[in-house]
Short mmCIF file of the C-alpha atoms (twelve columns), coordinates in Angstrom:
data_MODEL
# 
_entry.id   MODEL 
# 
loop_
_atom_site.group_PDB 
_atom_site.id 
_atom_site.type_symbol 
_atom_site.label_atom_id 
_atom_site.label_alt_id 
_atom_site.label_comp_id 
_atom_site.label_asym_id 
_atom_site.label_seq_id 
_atom_site.Cartn_x 
_atom_site.Cartn_y 
_atom_site.Cartn_z 
_atom_site.pdbx_PDB_model_num 
ATOM 1   C CA . UNK A 1   2.069  -10.983 8.896   1 
ATOM 2   C CA . UNK A 2   3.233  -13.194 5.603   1 
ATOM 3   C CA . UNK A 3   4.241  -16.341 6.981   1 
ATOM 4   C CA . UNK A 4   7.938  -16.144 6.642   1 
ATOM 5   C CA . UNK A 5   9.886  -19.027 4.816   1 
ATOM 6   C CA . UNK A 6   13.923 -19.605 4.597   1 
ATOM 7   C CA . UNK A 7   14.603 -20.798 0.318   1 
ATOM 8   C CA . UNK A 8   17.634 -21.799 1.434   1 
ATOM 9   C CA . UNK A 9   17.837 -23.027 4.791   1 
ATOM 10  C CA . UNK A 10  21.491 -22.866 5.413   1 
ATOM 11  C CA . UNK A 11  21.579 -18.751 4.521   1 
ATOM 12  C CA . UNK A 12  18.197 -17.911 5.855   1 
ATOM 13  C CA . UNK A 13  17.496 -14.085 4.678   1 
ATOM 14  C CA . UNK A 14  18.177 -12.433 8.204   1 
ATOM 15  C CA . UNK A 15  22.009 -13.611 8.366   1 
ATOM 16  C CA . UNK A 16  21.719 -12.443 4.396   1 
ATOM 17  C CA . UNK A 17  21.015 -9.546  5.918   1 
ATOM 18  C CA . UNK A 18  25.001 -9.389  8.067   1 
ATOM 19  C CA . UNK A 19  26.868 -9.525  4.262   1 
ATOM 20  C CA . UNK A 20  27.808 -6.360  3.251   1 
ATOM 21  C CA . UNK A 21  26.982 -6.297  -0.497  1 
ATOM 22  C CA . UNK A 22  25.381 -4.625  -3.099  1 
ATOM 23  C CA . UNK A 23  24.304 -3.884  -5.181  1 
ATOM 24  C CA . UNK A 24  21.592 -7.055  -5.008  1 
ATOM 25  C CA . UNK A 25  18.317 -8.122  -6.133  1 
ATOM 26  C CA . UNK A 26  16.037 -9.004  -3.769  1 
ATOM 27  C CA . UNK A 27  13.987 -11.924 -4.640  1 
ATOM 28  C CA . UNK A 28  10.793 -13.512 -2.617  1 
ATOM 29  C CA . UNK A 29  7.916  -16.321 -4.048  1 
ATOM 30  C CA . UNK A 30  4.327  -15.878 -2.342  1 
ATOM 31  C CA . UNK A 31  2.294  -18.695 -2.053  1 
ATOM 32  C CA . UNK A 32  -1.103 -17.090 -2.573  1 
ATOM 33  C CA . UNK A 33  -4.597 -19.217 -1.910  1 
ATOM 34  C CA . UNK A 34  -6.819 -19.448 -4.634  1 
ATOM 35  C CA . UNK A 35  -9.305 -15.941 -4.309  1 
ATOM 36  C CA . UNK A 36  -6.924 -13.485 -2.430  1 
ATOM 37  C CA . UNK A 37  -4.486 -12.479 -5.018  1 
ATOM 38  C CA . UNK A 38  -6.445 -9.501  -5.814  1 
ATOM 39  C CA . UNK A 39  -5.816 -8.867  -2.003  1 
ATOM 40  C CA . UNK A 40  -2.831 -9.620  -1.901  1 
ATOM 41  C CA . UNK A 41  -1.542 -7.518  -3.920  1 
ATOM 42  C CA . UNK A 42  -3.740 -4.316  -2.807  1 
ATOM 43  C CA . UNK A 43  -1.285 -4.696  -0.015  1 
ATOM 44  C CA . UNK A 44  1.547  -5.514  -1.210  1 
ATOM 45  C CA . UNK A 45  1.967  -1.799  -3.454  1 
ATOM 46  C CA . UNK A 46  1.315  0.053   -0.767  1 
ATOM 47  C CA . UNK A 47  3.682  -1.457  -0.017  1 
ATOM 48  C CA . UNK A 48  5.930  -1.430  -2.614  1 
ATOM 49  C CA . UNK A 49  5.052  2.593   -2.057  1 
ATOM 50  C CA . UNK A 50  7.384  2.503   0.964   1 
ATOM 51  C CA . UNK A 51  9.683  0.698   -0.257  1 
ATOM 52  C CA . UNK A 52  10.059 2.422   -3.625  1 
ATOM 53  C CA . UNK A 53  11.019 6.009   -1.154  1 
ATOM 54  C CA . UNK A 54  13.554 4.004   0.651   1 
ATOM 55  C CA . UNK A 55  17.460 5.181   0.028   1 
ATOM 56  C CA . UNK A 56  19.409 2.543   -1.760  1 
ATOM 57  C CA . UNK A 57  16.364 1.601   -3.828  1 
ATOM 58  C CA . UNK A 58  16.516 0.828   -7.332  1 
ATOM 59  C CA . UNK A 59  13.621 -0.774  -9.056  1 
ATOM 60  C CA . UNK A 60  11.298 -3.580  -8.471  1 
ATOM 61  C CA . UNK A 61  8.792  -5.482  -10.448 1 
ATOM 62  C CA . UNK A 62  6.180  -8.584  -9.228  1 
ATOM 63  C CA . UNK A 63  5.688  -11.398 -11.613 1 
ATOM 64  C CA . UNK A 64  2.678  -14.332 -11.415 1 
ATOM 65  C CA . UNK A 65  3.795  -17.585 -12.873 1 
ATOM 66  C CA . UNK A 66  2.138  -19.088 -14.966 1 
ATOM 67  C CA . UNK A 67  -1.288 -22.100 -16.392 1 
ATOM 68  C CA . UNK A 68  -2.930 -21.205 -13.342 1 
ATOM 69  C CA . UNK A 69  -0.224 -20.810 -10.549 1 
ATOM 70  C CA . UNK A 70  -0.765 -19.224 -6.771  1 
ATOM 71  C CA . UNK A 71  2.187  -18.448 -7.155  1 
ATOM 72  C CA . UNK A 72  4.606  -14.952 -7.390  1 
ATOM 73  C CA . UNK A 73  7.216  -12.809 -7.591  1 
ATOM 74  C CA . UNK A 74  8.874  -10.441 -6.387  1 
ATOM 75  C CA . UNK A 75  12.169 -8.983  -7.745  1 
ATOM 76  C CA . UNK A 76  13.260 -5.961  -6.536  1 
ATOM 77  C CA . UNK A 77  16.876 -3.693  -6.602  1 
ATOM 78  C CA . UNK A 78  18.751 -3.161  -4.083  1 
ATOM 79  C CA . UNK A 79  22.168 -0.406  -3.989  1 
ATOM 80  C CA . UNK A 80  22.804 -3.121  -1.828  1 
ATOM 81  C CA . UNK A 81  21.907 -5.362  1.549   1 
ATOM 82  C CA . UNK A 82  22.189 -2.463  4.270   1 
ATOM 83  C CA . UNK A 83  19.743 -0.284  2.560   1 
ATOM 84  C CA . UNK A 84  17.296 -3.195  2.491   1 
ATOM 85  C CA . UNK A 85  17.716 -4.509  5.800   1 
ATOM 86  C CA . UNK A 86  17.034 -0.485  7.577   1 
ATOM 87  C CA . UNK A 87  14.201 -0.232  5.099   1 
ATOM 88  C CA . UNK A 88  12.270 -3.739  5.846   1 
ATOM 89  C CA . UNK A 89  13.224 -2.764  9.239   1 
ATOM 90  C CA . UNK A 90  12.436 -0.167  9.620   1 
ATOM 91  C CA . UNK A 91  8.676  0.104   12.045  1 
ATOM 92  C CA . UNK A 92  6.987  1.897   9.127   1 
ATOM 93  C CA . UNK A 93  7.569  -0.880  6.571   1 
ATOM 94  C CA . UNK A 94  6.605  -3.574  10.314  1 
ATOM 95  C CA . UNK A 95  3.729  -1.688  10.324  1 
ATOM 96  C CA . UNK A 96  2.634  -2.300  6.527   1 
ATOM 97  C CA . UNK A 97  3.832  -6.211  6.432   1 
ATOM 98  C CA . UNK A 98  1.495  -7.139  9.359   1 
ATOM 99  C CA . UNK A 99  -1.453 -6.558  6.402   1 
ATOM 100 C CA . UNK A 100 -0.338 -9.073  5.055   1 
ATOM 101 C CA . UNK A 101 -2.674 -11.931 5.405   1 
ATOM 102 C CA . UNK A 102 -1.219 -14.647 7.235   1 
ATOM 103 C CA . UNK A 103 -2.695 -17.596 4.507   1 
ATOM 104 C CA . UNK A 104 0.779  -15.870 2.282   1 
ATOM 105 C CA . UNK A 105 3.726  -17.533 2.887   1 
ATOM 106 C CA . UNK A 106 6.801  -15.496 1.718   1 
ATOM 107 C CA . UNK A 107 10.253 -16.983 0.609   1 
ATOM 108 C CA . UNK A 108 11.879 -13.885 0.694   1 
ATOM 109 C CA . UNK A 109 16.014 -14.192 -0.988  1 
ATOM 110 C CA . UNK A 110 18.787 -12.371 -1.654  1 
ATOM 111 C CA . UNK A 111 21.414 -12.796 -4.518  1 
ATOM 112 C CA . UNK A 112 24.611 -10.356 -5.871  1 
ATOM 113 C CA . UNK A 113 24.541 -10.516 -9.757  1 
ATOM 114 C CA . UNK A 114 27.924 -12.574 -10.920 1 
ATOM 115 C CA . UNK A 115 29.085 -12.983 -14.223 1 
ATOM 116 C CA . UNK A 116 29.732 -16.171 -16.429 1 
# 
């Protein structure tokens, strides 16, 4: 399973699950060791198919860092933190998440849109 890290140590993702808000964006940056990108993406696609079928899911896009970067970033839109937390905590998703290599680091964080 990927090592979950906090992008903002003051507000880890599990603490963010407690705030009832939405719609939300989950931005999850992955550090993928050289040579493991294709294997990671194959596993991630299985996880993504499960998430796409869950209530409250809206959209998802994966992005790759440029210039030889070892970073990938998933940006997913959900109806609410509650919908994301329910899907994330399901036994089936946890089983799928356990398939991710231990060499992967994951930095998930939940955001709300603001007007600027």
